[in-house]
BAZA-817047 format. One record per residue (C-alpha): residue in three letters; x, y, z. Coordinates in steps of 0.2 Angstrom, whole numbers, padded with zeros to 4 digits. Each point is the difference from the previous one (the first is absolute). Layout:
% residues N
<ALA, <X, Y, Z>>
...
This chain:
% residues 272
<MET, <0000, 0000, 0000>>
<SER, <0007, 0017, -0005>>
<ARG, <0003, 0013, 0014>>
<LYS, <-0008, 0016, -0001>>
<LEU, <0010, 0016, 0000>>
<LEU, <-0002, 0011, 0015>>
<SER, <-0010, 0013, -0009>>
<GLN, <-0013, -0013, -0005>>
<ARG, <-0004, -0005, 0018>>
<HIS, <-0010, 0015, 0005>>
<PRO, <-0009, 0014, -0011>>
<LEU, <0009, 0014, 0010>>
<LEU, <0017, -0008, -0004>>
<TYR, <-0004, -0001, -0018>>
<PHE, <-0006, 0018, 0000>>
<LEU, <0017, 0006, 0008>>
<ALA, <0010, -0010, -0012>>
<VAL, <-0009, 0008, -0015>>
<TRP, <0003, 0017, 0007>>
<LEU, <0018, -0003, 0004>>
<LYS, <0003, -0005, -0018>>
<ARG, <-0010, 0015, -0006>>
<PHE, <0010, 0012, 0011>>
<GLN, <0016, -0008, -0008>>
<ARG, <-0006, 0003, -0017>>
<PHE, <-0004, 0019, 0004>>
<ILE, <0018, 0002, 0006>>
<SER, <0006, -0007, -0016>>
<TRP, <-0012, 0011, -0011>>
<TYR, <0004, 0016, 0009>>
<PHE, <0018, -0002, 0006>>
<GLY, <0007, -0012, -0013>>
<SER, <0011, 0003, -0015>>
<LYS, <-0013, -0004, -0013>>
<LYS, <-0008, 0014, -0010>>
<PHE, <-0019, -0005, -0003>>
<ALA, <-0010, 0005, -0015>>
<ALA, <-0013, 0012, 0004>>
<THR, <-0004, 0011, -0015>>
<ILE, <-0017, -0004, -0008>>
<THR, <-0007, 0008, -0016>>
<LYS, <-0016, -0005, -0009>>
<ASP, <0008, 0003, -0017>>
<ARG, <0008, -0014, -0009>>
<LEU, <0017, 0008, -0002>>
<TYR, <0009, -0013, -0010>>
<PRO, <-0004, -0007, -0018>>
<TYR, <0009, -0017, 0002>>
<ARG, <-0010, -0014, 0009>>
<ILE, <0009, -0015, 0007>>
<LYS, <-0014, -0010, 0005>>
<LYS, <-0019, 0000, 0002>>
<HIS, <-0011, -0012, 0010>>
<GLN, <-0017, -0003, 0007>>
<SER, <-0008, -0011, 0012>>
<VAL, <-0018, -0005, 0003>>
<LEU, <-0008, 0008, 0015>>
<ILE, <-0013, -0013, 0004>>
<ARG, <0004, -0018, 0001>>
<LYS, <-0008, -0016, 0006>>
<LEU, <0011, -0005, 0015>>
<GLY, <-0006, -0015, 0008>>
<ASP, <-0014, 0003, 0013>>
<SER, <0006, 0018, 0004>>
<GLU, <-0013, 0013, 0003>>
<MET, <-0003, 0011, -0016>>
<TYR, <-0003, 0016, 0010>>
<LEU, <0019, -0001, 0005>>
<GLN, <0005, 0001, -0019>>
<TYR, <-0012, 0015, -0003>>
<ASN, <0007, 0009, 0015>>
<LYS, <0017, -0003, -0007>>
<ILE, <-0004, 0011, -0015>>
<THR, <-0003, 0014, 0012>>
<ASN, <0016, -0003, 0009>>
<LEU, <0009, -0001, -0017>>
<LYS, <-0007, 0017, -0005>>
<ILE, <0007, 0008, 0016>>
<ALA, <0017, -0007, -0002>>
<ILE, <0002, 0003, -0018>>
<ALA, <-0003, 0019, 0003>>
<ARG, <0016, -0001, 0011>>
<ILE, <0011, -0009, -0014>>
<ASN, <-0007, 0005, -0017>>
<GLY, <0012, 0011, -0009>>
<ILE, <0015, -0003, 0012>>
<ILE, <0017, 0005, -0008>>
<ILE, <0015, -0011, 0005>>
<LYS, <0016, 0011, -0004>>
<PRO, <0018, -0007, -0001>>
<GLY, <0006, -0004, 0018>>
<GLU, <-0018, -0001, 0007>>
<THR, <-0009, -0015, 0008>>
<PHE, <-0019, -0004, -0002>>
<SER, <-0008, -0006, 0017>>
<PHE, <-0018, -0006, -0002>>
<CYS, <-0004, 0002, 0019>>
<LYS, <0008, 0017, 0001>>
<LEU, <-0010, 0007, -0014>>
<VAL, <-0017, -0009, 0004>>
<GLY, <0001, 0002, 0019>>
<LEU, <-0010, -0010, 0013>>
<PRO, <-0017, -0006, -0006>>
<THR, <-0013, 0006, 0013>>
<LYS, <-0018, 0002, 0001>>
<SER, <0002, 0018, 0002>>
<LYS, <0008, 0001, -0017>>
<GLY, <-0015, -0009, -0008>>
<TYR, <0007, -0017, -0001>>
<LEU, <-0012, -0015, 0002>>
<PRO, <0002, -0018, 0005>>
<GLY, <0008, -0010, -0014>>
<MET, <0008, -0017, -0002>>
<GLU, <0018, -0001, 0007>>
<LEU, <0011, -0015, 0002>>
<SER, <0008, -0002, 0017>>
<CYS, <0006, -0013, 0012>>
<GLY, <-0004, -0014, -0012>>
<LYS, <-0018, 0006, -0003>>
<ALA, <-0011, 0011, -0012>>
<ARG, <-0010, 0011, 0011>>
<PRO, <-0008, 0018, 0000>>
<GLY, <0011, 0015, 0005>>
<THR, <-0001, 0018, -0002>>
<GLY, <0008, 0005, -0017>>
<GLY, <0001, -0018, -0006>>
<GLY, <0003, -0002, -0018>>
<LEU, <0014, 0013, -0002>>
<CYS, <0012, -0014, -0005>>
<GLN, <-0008, 0000, -0017>>
<ILE, <0009, 0017, -0003>>
<SER, <0017, -0006, 0006>>
<ASN, <-0002, -0016, -0010>>
<LEU, <-0003, 0010, -0016>>
<ILE, <0014, 0012, 0004>>
<HIS, <0012, -0014, 0003>>
<TRP, <-0004, -0008, -0017>>
<LEU, <0003, 0017, -0008>>
<VAL, <0016, 0003, 0009>>
<ILE, <0008, -0017, -0004>>
<HIS, <-0002, 0004, -0019>>
<SER, <0012, 0015, 0003>>
<PRO, <0018, 0003, 0006>>
<LEU, <-0007, 0007, 0017>>
<THR, <0008, -0009, 0015>>
<ILE, <-0012, -0009, 0012>>
<VAL, <0007, 0003, 0018>>
<GLU, <-0014, -0007, 0010>>
<ARG, <-0014, -0013, -0005>>
<HIS, <-0010, -0012, 0011>>
<HIS, <-0011, -0014, -0006>>
<HIS, <-0015, -0009, 0008>>
<SER, <0006, -0016, 0009>>
<PHE, <-0016, -0010, -0007>>
<ASP, <-0011, -0001, -0014>>
<PRO, <-0018, 0001, 0006>>
<PHE, <-0011, -0004, -0016>>
<PRO, <0001, -0010, -0016>>
<ASP, <0004, 0011, -0016>>
<ASP, <-0014, 0009, -0008>>
<GLY, <0005, 0007, -0016>>
<ARG, <0018, 0003, 0006>>
<VAL, <0010, 0010, -0013>>
<LEU, <0017, 0003, 0009>>
<PRO, <0011, -0014, 0007>>
<PHE, <-0004, -0006, 0018>>
<GLY, <0011, 0010, 0012>>
<SER, <0004, 0015, -0011>>
<GLY, <-0008, 0012, 0012>>
<ALA, <0005, 0011, 0015>>
<THR, <-0010, 0000, 0016>>
<ILE, <0000, 0015, 0012>>
<PHE, <-0005, 0002, 0018>>
<TYR, <0001, 0017, 0007>>
<ASN, <0014, 0004, 0002>>
<TYR, <0013, -0012, 0004>>
<LEU, <-0004, -0011, -0015>>
<ASP, <0003, 0013, -0013>>
<PHE, <0003, -0001, -0019>>
<GLN, <0015, 0011, -0005>>
<PHE, <0010, 0002, -0016>>
<SER, <0014, 0012, -0004>>
<ASN, <0004, 0009, -0016>>
<ASN, <0019, -0003, -0003>>
<THR, <-0001, 0005, -0018>>
<PRO, <0003, 0017, -0008>>
<TYR, <-0019, 0000, -0006>>
<THR, <-0016, 0007, 0008>>
<PHE, <-0015, -0011, 0002>>
<GLN, <-0018, 0003, 0003>>
<ILE, <-0014, -0012, 0006>>
<ASN, <-0018, 0003, -0005>>
<LEU, <-0015, -0009, 0007>>
<TRP, <-0018, 0000, -0003>>
<LEU, <-0016, -0010, 0001>>
<SER, <-0010, -0005, -0015>>
<ALA, <-0018, -0008, 0001>>
<LYS, <0007, -0018, 0004>>
<CYS, <0019, 0002, 0003>>
<LEU, <0014, 0009, 0010>>
<GLU, <0011, 0006, -0014>>
<GLY, <0018, 0007, 0001>>
<GLU, <0015, 0005, -0010>>
<LEU, <0018, 0004, 0002>>
<ARG, <0008, 0014, -0011>>
<ILE, <0018, 0006, -0002>>
<SER, <0008, 0016, -0005>>
<GLU, <0011, -0008, -0014>>
<GLU, <-0003, -0015, -0011>>
<LEU, <0010, -0016, 0004>>
<ASP, <0008, -0011, -0013>>
<TYR, <-0004, -0015, 0009>>
<SER, <-0016, -0008, 0009>>
<TYR, <-0004, -0014, 0012>>
<HIS, <-0010, -0016, -0002>>
<ILE, <-0006, -0008, 0016>>
<TYR, <-0004, -0019, 0000>>
<GLU, <-0003, -0014, 0012>>
<LYS, <0009, -0017, 0002>>
<ASN, <-0001, -0016, 0010>>
<HIS, <-0018, 0003, 0006>>
<ARG, <-0007, -0014, 0011>>
<PHE, <-0011, -0005, 0014>>
<LEU, <0007, -0012, 0014>>
<LYS, <-0008, -0009, 0014>>
<ILE, <0012, -0001, 0015>>
<GLY, <-0007, -0010, 0015>>
<GLU, <-0018, 0006, 0001>>
<LYS, <0003, 0017, -0007>>
<TYR, <0000, 0007, -0018>>
<TYR, <0013, 0012, -0007>>
<ARG, <0003, 0010, -0016>>
<GLN, <0017, 0003, -0008>>
<ASN, <0006, 0009, -0015>>
<GLU, <0014, 0012, -0007>>
<ILE, <-0002, 0017, -0008>>
<TRP, <0013, 0004, -0013>>
<ARG, <0004, 0016, -0010>>
<ASN, <0009, 0002, -0017>>
<LYS, <0007, 0016, -0005>>
<ILE, <-0003, 0002, -0019>>
<ASP, <0009, 0011, -0013>>
<LYS, <-0013, 0010, -0009>>
<LYS, <0012, 0004, -0014>>
<SER, <0002, -0018, -0005>>
<THR, <-0013, -0014, -0003>>
<GLY, <-0003, -0004, 0018>>
<GLN, <0018, -0004, 0005>>
<ILE, <0001, -0004, 0019>>
<LEU, <0013, 0010, 0008>>
<ALA, <-0002, -0007, 0018>>
<SER, <-0011, -0012, 0010>>
<GLU, <-0002, 0000, 0018>>
<LEU, <-0011, -0009, 0014>>
<LEU, <-0010, 0013, 0009>>
<ILE, <-0011, -0009, 0012>>
<LYS, <-0001, -0018, 0006>>
<ASN, <-0016, -0004, 0009>>
<HIS, <-0005, -0014, 0012>>
<ALA, <-0017, 0003, 0009>>
<GLU, <-0013, -0010, 0009>>
<VAL, <-0017, -0001, -0009>>
<LYS, <-0016, 0000, 0010>>
<TYR, <-0009, -0011, -0013>>
<ILE, <0002, -0017, -0008>>
<PRO, <0008, 0002, -0017>>
<ALA, <-0007, -0010, -0015>>
<ASN, <0017, -0007, -0004>>
<TYR, <0015, -0001, 0012>>
<ARG, <0015, -0011, 0003>>
<GLN, <0002, -0010, 0017>>
<ASN, <0017, 0004, 0007>>
């Protein structure tokens, strides 16, 4: 039997542990050496688009309450207003949590679905990971450098129209599980986000056109049964491609290697 952490034994201890981590994050934000991106303009300043993507707002997710997904749309609208049009200049770092802030009822956030402690459950501001997931997908198609990314430790629901590889997102939990990337290039970038009738949409733009692009793909995807539990594994790779040639691959790299427990019985799996 696994032993519980001290912070898991009593609600007060958990509360204190969370706020200690949040305080440590505040110290790093305001007294650290990073310069955080803060300039926002509603104008689309740069003519060159690196990547555009969209994700469906409402999905059928097991037996989850649908009201949580409709509430999520309200939460997304509030958070998008804090990010849309953000400029990331050379030497700056994008911080999701610093830009969006703590999601609270007083700001208009509603209960949405969040994944925490091995469960899918309601939480104020739930659903904001859909934005961080989308931005992460845009960023890995660019020369920007990811400096902090976290992923869910479990897979709660079977795929329903999944488009992106499993485990390609970036989860956030204000504020000590942040999503951050830095601009170590001579170019300036801009992120634009908006909601259409059925989708969250976003794009990443750049001040100068690049002579290369990136292709993201999945390898070695499988489900395993280990003991009485089921797990999902895969690898996410990236090719850097020369635009001037006929698709010549300049470099290949492994970005992410996933191993996560699944909370359902997969249709096909291998006994290990």
